[in-house]
N, C-alpha and C positions, 0 to 999 in steps of 0.2 A: 692773438691783440697784437703785440707788438711789432709782430711783422706785418700785419693790415695797418697799423699805426706809421713803420719806420714806412713803408712804401708809400702811404700817401702822401708824407712832408718829401719827399724825393722828389715823386711827379708836380708834385705841387712846387717846389724849388726849379723843376726842370721849365713847366709851364711858366713862371714869373720870368725867366735866364731867357726865355727862348728866343725873343726878340733881340738879343739884347749880343750878339757873338760880333766878335771882328771879320771882317771881311775879309780877311789872312785867313782864318779859321775853316775854311773849306770843311778838310780832312775831318779835324777832330768835332765838325758837327755834325757829318754823318754818319761818325762812331758812336755819336750820339744820341742822332736821331734812330739808331737803328738799335739800339741798345734799350729803348726806353717803350715798356708796355706800359699804359695806362691800364691799373687793374679797377675794377668794377668800386673805384673805390668816393665820397662825396666831392668831386671837383666843380666848381662852378662855373659855367657857361654862360657868357657875357654875348650881348643883343652884336659886341664890337666885334666878338671873333667869327663870328660867325658871319658879321660884313666883310669882313677880311678874308674869308674864307670866301667868303663869293665873288667877289673883287677880283681875287687872285686867280679864280677860274676864268672871270672876263678876259685878263689878260693873256692867260696862256693860251684861250681862244683866240684872243688877234696873233699870238705867235706864230698858231698853225696857220695860219693867212696869210705869213709874213706882210701885215700892214706894217708899218711905220708910225701913222696915225692914228691911227688905231691901238697900238702898242701905247704912242705918248698918251690918249685920254685916259686908257684903262688902266696905267701908270698912275695917273694923278688920282684917278677915282680912290684907287688902293695905298695909294700913302695919305688920303685924306681920312680914311679908315685906321690906317695904322698908328697916325698920330694920337686916337683917341687911346690907345691902349699903351695903359705904363710899361714902361722897357721897350720900345719899339722904336724910336727914334732911329737908331742906326738902319734899323728893314727899313723905315720909311726916307733915311737917305738914297737907300740904294734906290726904293723906287722913283722919285727922283732925279736921278743921273738916268733912267727908262726917258723918263718926257724932256732931259733938256738938251739931250744926243739926236742927231736923224741917220749914226750907226747902226742897224739891224746887230750886226755882231756884237759892239757893244752892249749892246741892250739885251743882247744873249746871256753876254759874260754876269750882267749884273739878275740877271735872273736867273741865274746856277745859284748863286748863295741869297737869293730871294727864295726860292723852291726851300731850300733847307731849312728858314729862318720860321717858314709857315706851317712847314711840316710839324715844325717840335713845337710849335703853338697849336694846332689845329688836334697832336696828340695830345696834349696835354688840356685841353678843352675835353668837355661835351659835348659837341656840335649832335643834334637830333635832326639825323638825316638818311639818309638811303645809302649803299654801302661809298665808301670812301676811298679809293684806291692809291696808290704809292709805285709809283712807274719809274723808273730805270732805265738811260738810255747807256749803255759801256764806250759810246763812242763819242757821246757829249766832252767838254772840256777838255782837246788834245787827247781822247782814251783816256783820262778820269775818272770820267763817267761824273752822269749827271741825274742828278731826282724833281720829278713832280708831280702834285696831284692831279687827278680826276676821279669823275663823275663814274667812268665808261672802263668797264674791265677792257676794247678791245685798242690795244696802245696806240694812241695817237701824238706822234714823236712832237713837241714844241721846237727842242734845237736842230730838227731837221726835215721839215715839213716836206720842202721838197723833193729831197732824193730819200729820205732812209724815212719815210713817214711812220712804218709799220715796226723800225728797229727798237729792240725795248723789250721790256718783261715786268709784270709787274711784281712788286719784293715782297708786298705785303698791303693785305686791308684792312680799311681800320670800319670799329664801331659794327 
């Protein structure tokens, strides 16, 4: 019972801090999100977390189209959803960077860190939905790799949709 309680406490702390990650700590976030395994504990899901996830998927889909105006609009929606979650102000700032730039490379760079934060947030919640996949492209971020979330097991890479749309692999299936 003590182990279950300890795991529950760790999972809650990770969920609470999921959005509060500094932009320059991408590698630490990747390690943290890979290490977190949410057990069947009673972790509350909020409507805000589900809305953040939905807005994130819409943003990822705009990256697949390389639609700068669509990215800006979807990022604006996501920013408004993130503001509703305590501790997600830094992550909301990342989405604002996507809204205020016309450079898709800068937008994708912000999406790298944003994805790590949203992955940690989703892992720390109990969103009731079909399978959610954590995908990984080893070529993203100048060969350091980049993660993203998807509903589809088939890879659709938001980092290189024009040239390497199918580059990547499923790293994990959530729920």
